[in-house]
PDB file of N, CA, C and O in Angstrom:
ATOM      1  N   MET A   1     -25.522  26.602   0.995  1.00  0.00           N
ATOM      2  CA  MET A   1     -25.866  25.227   1.323  1.00  0.00           C
ATOM      3  C   MET A   1     -24.582  24.411   1.463  1.00  0.00           C
ATOM      4  O   MET A   1     -23.656  24.558   0.665  1.00  0.00           O
ATOM      5  N   HIS A   2     -24.534  23.567   2.463  1.00  0.00           N
ATOM      6  CA  HIS A   2     -23.395  22.686   2.708  1.00  0.00           C
ATOM      7  C   HIS A   2     -23.262  21.710   1.538  1.00  0.00           C
ATOM      8  O   HIS A   2     -24.261  21.141   1.101  1.00  0.00           O
ATOM      9  N   PRO A   3     -22.032  21.505   1.019  1.00  0.00           N
ATOM     10  CA  PRO A   3     -21.883  20.624  -0.150  1.00  0.00           C
ATOM     11  C   PRO A   3     -22.264  19.168   0.104  1.00  0.00           C
ATOM     12  O   PRO A   3     -22.585  18.442  -0.837  1.00  0.00           O
ATOM     13  N   TYR A   4     -22.232  18.735   1.362  1.00  0.00           N
ATOM     14  CA  TYR A   4     -22.572  17.352   1.681  1.00  0.00           C
ATOM     15  C   TYR A   4     -23.850  17.281   2.507  1.00  0.00           C
ATOM     16  O   TYR A   4     -23.981  16.421   3.378  1.00  0.00           O
ATOM     17  N   ASN A   5     -24.795  18.183   2.238  1.00  0.00           N
ATOM     18  CA  ASN A   5     -26.041  18.208   2.992  1.00  0.00           C
ATOM     19  C   ASN A   5     -26.761  16.872   2.891  1.00  0.00           C
ATOM     20  O   ASN A   5     -26.843  16.275   1.818  1.00  0.00           O
ATOM     21  N   ASN A   6     -27.279  16.413   4.020  1.00  0.00           N
ATOM     22  CA  ASN A   6     -28.000  15.146   4.136  1.00  0.00           C
ATOM     23  C   ASN A   6     -27.129  13.935   3.778  1.00  0.00           C
ATOM     24  O   ASN A   6     -27.613  12.944   3.232  1.00  0.00           O
ATOM     25  N   ASN A   7     -25.834  14.042   4.101  1.00  0.00           N
ATOM     26  CA  ASN A   7     -24.877  12.959   3.916  1.00  0.00           C
ATOM     27  C   ASN A   7     -24.011  12.848   5.158  1.00  0.00           C
ATOM     28  O   ASN A   7     -23.918  13.790   5.945  1.00  0.00           O
ATOM     29  N   GLY A   8     -23.381  11.703   5.331  1.00  0.00           N
ATOM     30  CA  GLY A   8     -22.490  11.516   6.468  1.00  0.00           C
ATOM     31  C   GLY A   8     -21.498  10.408   6.199  1.00  0.00           C
ATOM     32  O   GLY A   8     -21.552   9.745   5.163  1.00  0.00           O
ATOM     33  N   ALA A   9     -20.588  10.212   7.145  1.00  0.00           N
ATOM     34  CA  ALA A   9     -19.573   9.170   7.016  1.00  0.00           C
ATOM     35  C   ALA A   9     -19.219   8.650   8.395  1.00  0.00           C
ATOM     36  O   ALA A   9     -19.285   9.385   9.381  1.00  0.00           O
ATOM     37  N   LEU A  10     -18.844   7.386   8.461  1.00  0.00           N
ATOM     38  CA  LEU A  10     -18.420   6.738   9.700  1.00  0.00           C
ATOM     39  C   LEU A  10     -17.016   6.181   9.513  1.00  0.00           C
ATOM     40  O   LEU A  10     -16.648   5.737   8.425  1.00  0.00           O
ATOM     41  N   TRP A  11     -16.237   6.211  10.596  1.00  0.00           N
ATOM     42  CA  TRP A  11     -14.908   5.637  10.601  1.00  0.00           C
ATOM     43  C   TRP A  11     -14.806   4.661  11.754  1.00  0.00           C
ATOM     44  O   TRP A  11     -15.461   4.832  12.782  1.00  0.00           O
ATOM     45  N   CYS A  12     -13.993   3.647  11.584  1.00  0.00           N
ATOM     46  CA  CYS A  12     -13.778   2.660  12.639  1.00  0.00           C
ATOM     47  C   CYS A  12     -13.150   3.352  13.845  1.00  0.00           C
ATOM     48  O   CYS A  12     -12.191   4.108  13.690  1.00  0.00           O
ATOM     49  N   ASN A  13     -13.676   3.104  15.040  1.00  0.00           N
ATOM     50  CA  ASN A  13     -13.150   3.678  16.277  1.00  0.00           C
ATOM     51  C   ASN A  13     -11.980   2.816  16.732  1.00  0.00           C
ATOM     52  O   ASN A  13     -12.173   1.828  17.440  1.00  0.00           O
ATOM     53  N   ASN A  14     -10.769   3.185  16.328  1.00  0.00           N
ATOM     54  CA  ASN A  14      -9.578   2.386  16.634  1.00  0.00           C
ATOM     55  C   ASN A  14      -9.233   2.373  18.120  1.00  0.00           C
ATOM     56  O   ASN A  14      -8.459   1.522  18.559  1.00  0.00           O
ATOM     57  N   GLY A  15      -9.795   3.305  18.912  1.00  0.00           N
ATOM     58  CA  GLY A  15      -9.517   3.347  20.336  1.00  0.00           C
ATOM     59  C   GLY A  15     -10.369   2.398  21.155  1.00  0.00           C
ATOM     60  O   GLY A  15     -10.161   2.266  22.361  1.00  0.00           O
ATOM     61  N   LYS A  16     -11.311   1.745  20.531  1.00  0.00           N
ATOM     62  CA  LYS A  16     -12.213   0.841  21.254  1.00  0.00           C
ATOM     63  C   LYS A  16     -11.503  -0.465  21.578  1.00  0.00           C
ATOM     64  O   LYS A  16     -10.781  -1.027  20.755  1.00  0.00           O
ATOM     65  N   VAL A  17     -11.732  -0.931  22.810  1.00  0.00           N
ATOM     66  CA  VAL A  17     -11.208  -2.238  23.215  1.00  0.00           C
ATOM     67  C   VAL A  17     -12.395  -3.142  23.510  1.00  0.00           C
ATOM     68  O   VAL A  17     -13.485  -2.660  23.819  1.00  0.00           O
ATOM     69  N   ILE A  18     -12.189  -4.439  23.418  1.00  0.00           N
ATOM     70  CA  ILE A  18     -13.270  -5.400  23.629  1.00  0.00           C
ATOM     71  C   ILE A  18     -13.851  -5.228  25.028  1.00  0.00           C
ATOM     72  O   ILE A  18     -13.122  -5.210  26.019  1.00  0.00           O
ATOM     73  N   GLY A  19     -15.172  -5.104  25.090  1.00  0.00           N
ATOM     74  CA  GLY A  19     -15.864  -5.014  26.357  1.00  0.00           C
ATOM     75  C   GLY A  19     -16.236  -3.604  26.789  1.00  0.00           C
ATOM     76  O   GLY A  19     -17.095  -3.448  27.658  1.00  0.00           O
ATOM     77  N   ASP A  20     -15.621  -2.563  26.214  1.00  0.00           N
ATOM     78  CA  ASP A  20     -16.024  -1.221  26.644  1.00  0.00           C
ATOM     79  C   ASP A  20     -17.265  -0.780  25.887  1.00  0.00           C
ATOM     80  O   ASP A  20     -17.647  -1.394  24.891  1.00  0.00           O
ATOM     81  N   MET A  21     -17.887   0.283  26.362  1.00  0.00           N
ATOM     82  CA  MET A  21     -19.168   0.719  25.821  1.00  0.00           C
ATOM     83  C   MET A  21     -19.040   1.769  24.718  1.00  0.00           C
ATOM     84  O   MET A  21     -20.051   2.246  24.204  1.00  0.00           O
ATOM     85  N   ARG A  22     -17.819   2.133  24.352  1.00  0.00           N
ATOM     86  CA  ARG A  22     -17.649   3.133  23.298  1.00  0.00           C
ATOM     87  C   ARG A  22     -18.144   2.576  21.961  1.00  0.00           C
ATOM     88  O   ARG A  22     -18.178   1.360  21.766  1.00  0.00           O
ATOM     89  N   PRO A  23     -18.527   3.469  21.039  1.00  0.00           N
ATOM     90  CA  PRO A  23     -19.053   2.990  19.757  1.00  0.00           C
ATOM     91  C   PRO A  23     -17.981   2.311  18.911  1.00  0.00           C
ATOM     92  O   PRO A  23     -16.790   2.592  19.047  1.00  0.00           O
ATOM     93  N   ASP A  24     -18.425   1.412  18.039  1.00  0.00           N
ATOM     94  CA  ASP A  24     -17.520   0.741  17.115  1.00  0.00           C
ATOM     95  C   ASP A  24     -17.115   1.663  15.972  1.00  0.00           C
ATOM     96  O   ASP A  24     -16.013   1.548  15.436  1.00  0.00           O
ATOM     97  N   TYR A  25     -18.011   2.581  15.601  1.00  0.00           N
ATOM     98  CA  TYR A  25     -17.761   3.522  14.517  1.00  0.00           C
ATOM     99  C   TYR A  25     -18.201   4.917  14.959  1.00  0.00           C
ATOM    100  O   TYR A  25     -19.187   5.057  15.683  1.00  0.00           O
ATOM    101  N   VAL A  26     -17.473   5.948  14.525  1.00  0.00           N
ATOM    102  CA  VAL A  26     -17.818   7.340  14.833  1.00  0.00           C
ATOM    103  C   VAL A  26     -17.687   8.172  13.561  1.00  0.00           C
ATOM    104  O   VAL A  26     -16.960   7.800  12.640  1.00  0.00           O
ATOM    105  N   GLY A  27     -18.394   9.298  13.515  1.00  0.00           N
ATOM    106  CA  GLY A  27     -18.296  10.171  12.359  1.00  0.00           C
ATOM    107  C   GLY A  27     -19.199  11.367  12.487  1.00  0.00           C
ATOM    108  O   GLY A  27     -19.595  11.755  13.586  1.00  0.00           O
ATOM    109  N   GLU A  28     -19.522  11.950  11.345  1.00  0.00           N
ATOM    110  CA  GLU A  28     -20.392  13.118  11.288  1.00  0.00           C
ATOM    111  C   GLU A  28     -21.411  12.944  10.178  1.00  0.00           C
ATOM    112  O   GLU A  28     -21.174  12.244   9.194  1.00  0.00           O
ATOM    113  N   ILE A  29     -22.552  13.598  10.360  1.00  0.00           N
ATOM    114  CA  ILE A  29     -23.600  13.618   9.351  1.00  0.00           C
ATOM    115  C   ILE A  29     -24.169  15.035   9.310  1.00  0.00           C
ATOM    116  O   ILE A  29     -24.396  15.646  10.354  1.00  0.00           O
ATOM    117  N   THR A  30     -24.397  15.548   8.119  1.00  0.00           N
ATOM    118  CA  THR A  30     -24.977  16.878   7.958  1.00  0.00           C
ATOM    119  C   THR A  30     -26.435  16.717   7.567  1.00  0.00           C
ATOM    120  O   THR A  30     -26.756  16.111   6.545  1.00  0.00           O
ATOM    121  N   ILE A  31     -27.321  17.272   8.403  1.00  0.00           N
ATOM    122  CA  ILE A  31     -28.761  17.210   8.167  1.00  0.00           C
ATOM    123  C   ILE A  31     -29.293  18.628   8.147  1.00  0.00           C
ATOM    124  O   ILE A  31     -29.121  19.372   9.112  1.00  0.00           O
ATOM    125  N   ASP A  32     -29.935  19.006   7.062  1.00  0.00           N
ATOM    126  CA  ASP A  32     -30.463  20.369   6.905  1.00  0.00           C
ATOM    127  C   ASP A  32     -29.390  21.410   7.195  1.00  0.00           C
ATOM    128  O   ASP A  32     -29.644  22.393   7.891  1.00  0.00           O
ATOM    129  N   ASN A  33     -28.188  21.192   6.659  1.00  0.00           N
ATOM    130  CA  ASN A  33     -27.048  22.103   6.757  1.00  0.00           C
ATOM    131  C   ASN A  33     -26.498  22.268   8.170  1.00  0.00           C
ATOM    132  O   ASN A  33     -25.789  23.238   8.437  1.00  0.00           O
ATOM    133  N   VAL A  34     -26.803  21.351   9.077  1.00  0.00           N
ATOM    134  CA  VAL A  34     -26.255  21.361  10.432  1.00  0.00           C
ATOM    135  C   VAL A  34     -25.498  20.046  10.627  1.00  0.00           C
ATOM    136  O   VAL A  34     -26.056  18.968  10.420  1.00  0.00           O
ATOM    137  N   THR A  35     -24.229  20.137  11.024  1.00  0.00           N
ATOM    138  CA  THR A  35     -23.405  18.946  11.205  1.00  0.00           C
ATOM    139  C   THR A  35     -23.617  18.370  12.595  1.00  0.00           C
ATOM    140  O   THR A  35     -23.518  19.080  13.595  1.00  0.00           O
ATOM    141  N   HIS A  36     -23.912  17.070  12.648  1.00  0.00           N
ATOM    142  CA  HIS A  36     -24.148  16.335  13.886  1.00  0.00           C
ATOM    143  C   HIS A  36     -23.077  15.263  14.031  1.00  0.00           C
ATOM    144  O   HIS A  36     -22.494  14.823  13.040  1.00  0.00           O
ATOM    145  N   LYS A  37     -22.820  14.846  15.259  1.00  0.00           N
ATOM    146  CA  LYS A  37     -21.950  13.696  15.502  1.00  0.00           C
ATOM    147  C   LYS A  37     -22.804  12.441  15.386  1.00  0.00           C
ATOM    148  O   LYS A  37     -23.986  12.441  15.733  1.00  0.00           O
ATOM    149  N   ILE A  38     -22.188  11.373  14.894  1.00  0.00           N
ATOM    150  CA  ILE A  38     -22.904  10.113  14.755  1.00  0.00           C
ATOM    151  C   ILE A  38     -22.027   8.985  15.293  1.00  0.00           C
ATOM    152  O   ILE A  38     -20.812   8.984  15.097  1.00  0.00           O
ATOM    153  N   ALA A  39     -22.652   8.032  15.970  1.00  0.00           N
ATOM    154  CA  ALA A  39     -21.938   6.879  16.514  1.00  0.00           C
ATOM    155  C   ALA A  39     -22.733   5.622  16.188  1.00  0.00           C
ATOM    156  O   ALA A  39     -23.961   5.652  16.118  1.00  0.00           O
ATOM    157  N   MET A  40     -22.020   4.517  15.989  1.00  0.00           N
ATOM    158  CA  MET A  40     -22.699   3.270  15.656  1.00  0.00           C
ATOM    159  C   MET A  40     -22.038   2.116  16.401  1.00  0.00           C
ATOM    160  O   MET A  40     -20.814   2.008  16.465  1.00  0.00           O
ATOM    161  N   TRP A  41     -22.884   1.262  16.958  1.00  0.00           N
ATOM    162  CA  TRP A  41     -22.447   0.051  17.650  1.00  0.00           C
ATOM    163  C   TRP A  41     -22.921  -1.155  16.864  1.00  0.00           C
ATOM    164  O   TRP A  41     -24.051  -1.174  16.377  1.00  0.00           O
ATOM    165  N   ARG A  42     -22.068  -2.163  16.734  1.00  0.00           N
ATOM    166  CA  ARG A  42     -22.476  -3.418  16.098  1.00  0.00           C
ATOM    167  C   ARG A  42     -23.277  -4.227  17.097  1.00  0.00           C
ATOM    168  O   ARG A  42     -22.881  -4.379  18.253  1.00  0.00           O
ATOM    169  N   GLY A  43     -24.406  -4.745  16.643  1.00  0.00           N
ATOM    170  CA  GLY A  43     -25.227  -5.595  17.500  1.00  0.00           C
ATOM    171  C   GLY A  43     -24.895  -7.049  17.259  1.00  0.00           C
ATOM    172  O   GLY A  43     -24.351  -7.402  16.212  1.00  0.00           O
ATOM    173  N   ASN A  44     -25.219  -7.900  18.225  1.00  0.00           N
ATOM    174  CA  ASN A  44     -24.941  -9.324  18.066  1.00  0.00           C
ATOM    175  C   ASN A  44     -25.951 -10.132  18.866  1.00  0.00           C
ATOM    176  O   ASN A  44     -25.622 -11.188  19.407  1.00  0.00           O
ATOM    177  N   ARG A  45     -27.191  -9.630  18.942  1.00  0.00           N
ATOM    178  CA  ARG A  45     -28.183 -10.265  19.806  1.00  0.00           C
ATOM    179  C   ARG A  45     -29.085 -11.246  19.085  1.00  0.00           C
ATOM    180  O   ARG A  45     -29.614 -12.168  19.705  1.00  0.00           O
ATOM    181  N   GLY A  46     -29.267 -11.066  17.802  1.00  0.00           N
ATOM    182  CA  GLY A  46     -30.147 -11.954  17.064  1.00  0.00           C
ATOM    183  C   GLY A  46     -31.611 -11.660  17.326  1.00  0.00           C
ATOM    184  O   GLY A  46     -31.935 -10.720  18.051  1.00  0.00           O
ATOM    185  N   GLY A  47     -32.487 -12.442  16.753  1.00  0.00           N
ATOM    186  CA  GLY A  47     -33.923 -12.255  16.952  1.00  0.00           C
ATOM    187  C   GLY A  47     -34.402 -10.928  16.394  1.00  0.00           C
ATOM    188  O   GLY A  47     -34.025 -10.539  15.289  1.00  0.00           O
ATOM    189  N   SER A  48     -35.241 -10.227  17.165  1.00  0.00           N
ATOM    190  CA  SER A  48     -35.811  -8.974  16.687  1.00  0.00           C
ATOM    191  C   SER A  48     -34.935  -7.759  17.002  1.00  0.00           C
ATOM    192  O   SER A  48     -35.305  -6.638  16.655  1.00  0.00           O
ATOM    193  N   HIS A  49     -33.782  -7.955  17.651  1.00  0.00           N
ATOM    194  CA  HIS A  49     -32.890  -6.848  17.968  1.00  0.00           C
ATOM    195  C   HIS A  49     -32.131  -6.425  16.719  1.00  0.00           C
ATOM    196  O   HIS A  49     -31.791  -7.269  15.889  1.00  0.00           O
ATOM    197  N   PRO A  50     -31.859  -5.124  16.571  1.00  0.00           N
ATOM    198  CA  PRO A  50     -31.173  -4.653  15.368  1.00  0.00           C
ATOM    199  C   PRO A  50     -29.722  -5.113  15.309  1.00  0.00           C
ATOM    200  O   PRO A  50     -29.071  -5.322  16.333  1.00  0.00           O
ATOM    201  N   GLU A  51     -29.240  -5.263  14.094  1.00  0.00           N
ATOM    202  CA  GLU A  51     -27.854  -5.639  13.864  1.00  0.00           C
ATOM    203  C   GLU A  51     -26.916  -4.485  14.221  1.00  0.00           C
ATOM    204  O   GLU A  51     -25.819  -4.710  14.733  1.00  0.00           O
ATOM    205  N   TYR A  52     -27.350  -3.245  13.949  1.00  0.00           N
ATOM    206  CA  TYR A  52     -26.567  -2.053  14.263  1.00  0.00           C
ATOM    207  C   TYR A  52     -27.433  -1.058  15.024  1.00  0.00           C
ATOM    208  O   TYR A  52     -28.624  -0.922  14.741  1.00  0.00           O
ATOM    209  N   ASN A  53     -26.839  -0.361  15.990  1.00  0.00           N
ATOM    210  CA  ASN A  53     -27.516   0.696  16.730  1.00  0.00           C
ATOM    211  C   ASN A  53     -26.806   2.006  16.423  1.00  0.00           C
ATOM    212  O   ASN A  53     -25.578   2.074  16.456  1.00  0.00           O
ATOM    213  N   ILE A  54     -27.583   3.051  16.122  1.00  0.00           N
ATOM    214  CA  ILE A  54     -27.019   4.337  15.724  1.00  0.00           C
ATOM    215  C   ILE A  54     -27.532   5.434  16.636  1.00  0.00           C
ATOM    216  O   ILE A  54     -28.704   5.446  17.011  1.00  0.00           O
ATOM    217  N   LYS A  55     -26.640   6.366  16.995  1.00  0.00           N
ATOM    218  CA  LYS A  55     -27.011   7.529  17.793  1.00  0.00           C
ATOM    219  C   LYS A  55     -26.504   8.782  17.075  1.00  0.00           C
ATOM    220  O   LYS A  55     -25.333   8.862  16.703  1.00  0.00           O
ATOM    221  N   VAL A  56     -27.392   9.754  16.886  1.00  0.00           N
ATOM    222  CA  VAL A  56     -27.040  11.039  16.282  1.00  0.00           C
ATOM    223  C   VAL A  56     -27.157  12.093  17.367  1.00  0.00           C
ATOM    224  O   VAL A  56     -28.185  12.184  18.038  1.00  0.00           O
ATOM    225  N   THR A  57     -26.105  12.894  17.546  1.00  0.00           N
ATOM    226  CA  THR A  57     -26.073  13.923  18.576  1.00  0.00           C
ATOM    227  C   THR A  57     -26.027  15.292  17.917  1.00  0.00           C
ATOM    228  O   THR A  57     -25.107  15.595  17.157  1.00  0.00           O
ATOM    229  N   ALA A  58     -27.028  16.119  18.215  1.00  0.00           N
ATOM    230  CA  ALA A  58     -27.080  17.473  17.667  1.00  0.00           C
ATOM    231  C   ALA A  58     -26.023  18.342  18.335  1.00  0.00           C
ATOM    232  O   ALA A  58     -25.665  18.107  19.490  1.00  0.00           O
ATOM    233  N   PRO A  59     -25.522  19.346  17.617  1.00  0.00           N
ATOM    234  CA  PRO A  59     -24.523  20.242  18.220  1.00  0.00           C
ATOM    235  C   PRO A  59     -25.153  21.091  19.328  1.00  0.00           C
ATOM    236  O   PRO A  59     -26.357  21.349  19.317  1.00  0.00           O
ATOM    237  N   ASP A  60     -24.334  21.515  20.268  1.00  0.00           N
ATOM    238  CA  ASP A  60     -24.785  22.365  21.371  1.00  0.00           C
ATOM    239  C   ASP A  60     -24.747  23.825  20.921  1.00  0.00           C
ATOM    240  O   ASP A  60     -23.851  24.578  21.303  1.00  0.00           O
ATOM    241  N   VAL A  61     -25.720  24.213  20.111  1.00  0.00           N
ATOM    242  CA  VAL A  61     -25.737  25.555  19.523  1.00  0.00           C
ATOM    243  C   VAL A  61     -25.934  26.622  20.590  1.00  0.00           C
ATOM    244  O   VAL A  61     -25.231  27.631  20.568  1.00  0.00           O
ATOM    245  N   GLY A  62     -26.854  26.440  21.511  1.00  0.00           N
ATOM    246  CA  GLY A  62     -27.155  27.459  22.504  1.00  0.00           C
ATOM    247  C   GLY A  62     -26.384  27.328  23.800  1.00  0.00           C
ATOM    248  O   GLY A  62     -26.641  28.077  24.743  1.00  0.00           O
ATOM    249  N   LYS A  63     -25.447  26.400  23.873  1.00  0.00           N
ATOM    250  CA  LYS A  63     -24.710  26.164  25.101  1.00  0.00           C
ATOM    251  C   LYS A  63     -23.741  27.318  25.346  1.00  0.00           C
ATOM    252  O   LYS A  63     -22.939  27.638  24.468  1.00  0.00           O
ATOM    253  N   PRO A  64     -23.796  27.953  26.528  1.00  0.00           N
ATOM    254  CA  PRO A  64     -22.881  29.058  26.795  1.00  0.00           C
ATOM    255  C   PRO A  64     -21.451  28.571  26.980  1.00  0.00           C
ATOM    256  O   PRO A  64     -21.215  27.468  27.473  1.00  0.00           O
ATOM    257  N   ALA A  65     -20.511  29.402  26.582  1.00  0.00           N
ATOM    258  CA  ALA A  65     -19.103  29.068  26.738  1.00  0.00           C
ATOM    259  C   ALA A  65     -18.724  29.132  28.217  1.00  0.00           C
ATOM    260  O   ALA A  65     -19.330  29.875  28.990  1.00  0.00           O
ATOM    261  N   ALA A  66     -17.734  28.359  28.597  1.00  0.00           N
ATOM    262  CA  ALA A  66     -17.249  28.377  29.976  1.00  0.00           C
ATOM    263  C   ALA A  66     -16.605  29.727  30.267  1.00  0.00           C
ATOM    264  O   ALA A  66     -15.924  30.284  29.405  1.00  0.00           O
ATOM    265  N   PRO A  67     -16.809  30.259  31.466  1.00  0.00           N
ATOM    266  CA  PRO A  67     -16.206  31.561  31.789  1.00  0.00           C
ATOM    267  C   PRO A  67     -14.687  31.477  31.830  1.00  0.00           C
ATOM    268  O   PRO A  67     -14.124  30.447  32.200  1.00  0.00           O
ATOM    269  N   ILE A  68     -14.035  32.557  31.452  1.00  0.00           N
ATOM    270  CA  ILE A  68     -12.577  32.635  31.444  1.00  0.00           C
ATOM    271  C   ILE A  68     -12.147  33.585  32.549  1.00  0.00           C
ATOM    272  O   ILE A  68     -12.677  34.691  32.658  1.00  0.00           O
ATOM    273  N   ASP A  69     -11.198  33.169  33.364  1.00  0.00           N
ATOM    274  CA  ASP A  69     -10.689  34.015  34.438  1.00  0.00           C
ATOM    275  C   ASP A  69      -9.697  35.013  33.859  1.00  0.00           C
ATOM    276  O   ASP A  69      -8.615  34.626  33.416  1.00  0.00           O
ATOM    277  N   VAL A  70     -10.049  36.279  33.858  1.00  0.00           N
ATOM    278  CA  VAL A  70      -9.197  37.331  33.313  1.00  0.00           C
ATOM    279  C   VAL A  70      -8.612  38.208  34.411  1.00  0.00           C
ATOM    280  O   VAL A  70      -8.016  39.245  34.121  1.00  0.00           O
ATOM    281  N   SER A  71      -8.772  37.807  35.666  1.00  0.00           N
ATOM    282  CA  SER A  71      -8.312  38.635  36.773  1.00  0.00           C
ATOM    283  C   SER A  71      -6.795  38.775  36.824  1.00  0.00           C
ATOM    284  O   SER A  71      -6.296  39.752  37.383  1.00  0.00           O
ATOM    285  N   ASN A  72      -6.048  37.833  36.261  1.00  0.00           N
ATOM    286  CA  ASN A  72      -4.592  37.881  36.303  1.00  0.00           C
ATOM    287  C   ASN A  72      -3.973  38.495  35.047  1.00  0.00           C
ATOM    288  O   ASN A  72      -2.749  38.589  34.956  1.00  0.00           O
ATOM    289  N   ILE A  73      -4.780  38.910  34.088  1.00  0.00           N
ATOM    290  CA  ILE A  73      -4.249  39.475  32.853  1.00  0.00           C
ATOM    291  C   ILE A  73      -3.992  40.962  33.058  1.00  0.00           C
ATOM    292  O   ILE A  73      -4.864  41.695  33.523  1.00  0.00           O
ATOM    293  N   LYS A  74      -2.771  41.402  32.702  1.00  0.00           N
ATOM    294  CA  LYS A  74      -2.423  42.824  32.801  1.00  0.00           C
ATOM    295  C   LYS A  74      -2.875  43.528  31.538  1.00  0.00           C
ATOM    296  O   LYS A  74      -2.964  42.920  30.471  1.00  0.00           O
ATOM    297  N   GLU A  75      -3.157  44.797  31.663  1.00  0.00           N
ATOM    298  CA  GLU A  75      -3.699  45.567  30.541  1.00  0.00           C
ATOM    299  C   GLU A  75      -2.778  45.546  29.332  1.00  0.00           C
ATOM    300  O   GLU A  75      -3.262  45.530  28.200  1.00  0.00           O
ATOM    301  N   ASP A  76      -1.459  45.545  29.539  1.00  0.00           N
ATOM    302  CA  ASP A  76      -0.535  45.546  28.404  1.00  0.00           C
ATOM    303  C   ASP A  76      -0.431  44.169  27.737  1.00  0.00           C
ATOM    304  O   ASP A  76       0.217  44.044  26.698  1.00  0.00           O
ATOM    305  N   GLU A  77      -1.057  43.127  28.315  1.00  0.00           N
ATOM    306  CA  GLU A  77      -1.065  41.796  27.711  1.00  0.00           C
ATOM    307  C   GLU A  77      -2.293  41.528  26.854  1.00  0.00           C
ATOM    308  O   GLU A  77      -2.386  40.487  26.204  1.00  0.00           O
ATOM    309  N   LEU A  78      -3.248  42.480  26.853  1.00  0.00           N
ATOM    310  CA  LEU A  78      -4.478  42.305  26.080  1.00  0.00           C
ATOM    311  C   LEU A  78      -4.160  42.357  24.590  1.00  0.00           C
ATOM    312  O   LEU A  78      -3.339  43.171  24.167  1.00  0.00           O
ATOM    313  N   PRO A  79      -4.790  41.507  23.790  1.00  0.00           N
ATOM    314  CA  PRO A  79      -4.470  41.450  22.365  1.00  0.00           C
ATOM    315  C   PRO A  79      -5.118  42.578  21.551  1.00  0.00           C
ATOM    316  O   PRO A  79      -4.947  42.613  20.332  1.00  0.00           O
ATOM    317  N   PHE A  80      -5.842  43.484  22.172  1.00  0.00           N
ATOM    318  CA  PHE A  80      -6.489  44.560  21.428  1.00  0.00           C
ATOM    319  C   PHE A  80      -6.205  45.891  22.049  1.00  0.00           C
ATOM    320  O   PHE A  80      -6.671  46.916  21.553  1.00  0.00           O
TER     321      PHE A  80
END
């Protein structure tokens, strides 16, 4: 079991500039022993709109890796 299961943390996104759509805070959260990316934007709309908006992105577990071109590798350069 992951030591921080069902916990997460956010850090201030220092690369954000005023007016861009990137999140104000970024981090990770572990849910059921799977680590997800998390992003949070500060809201400022008032009324019934939320003060903060959060997005959790699951990892791409089944996503295939990009193919590697091995046509230029010589047999004596192989690591095995």
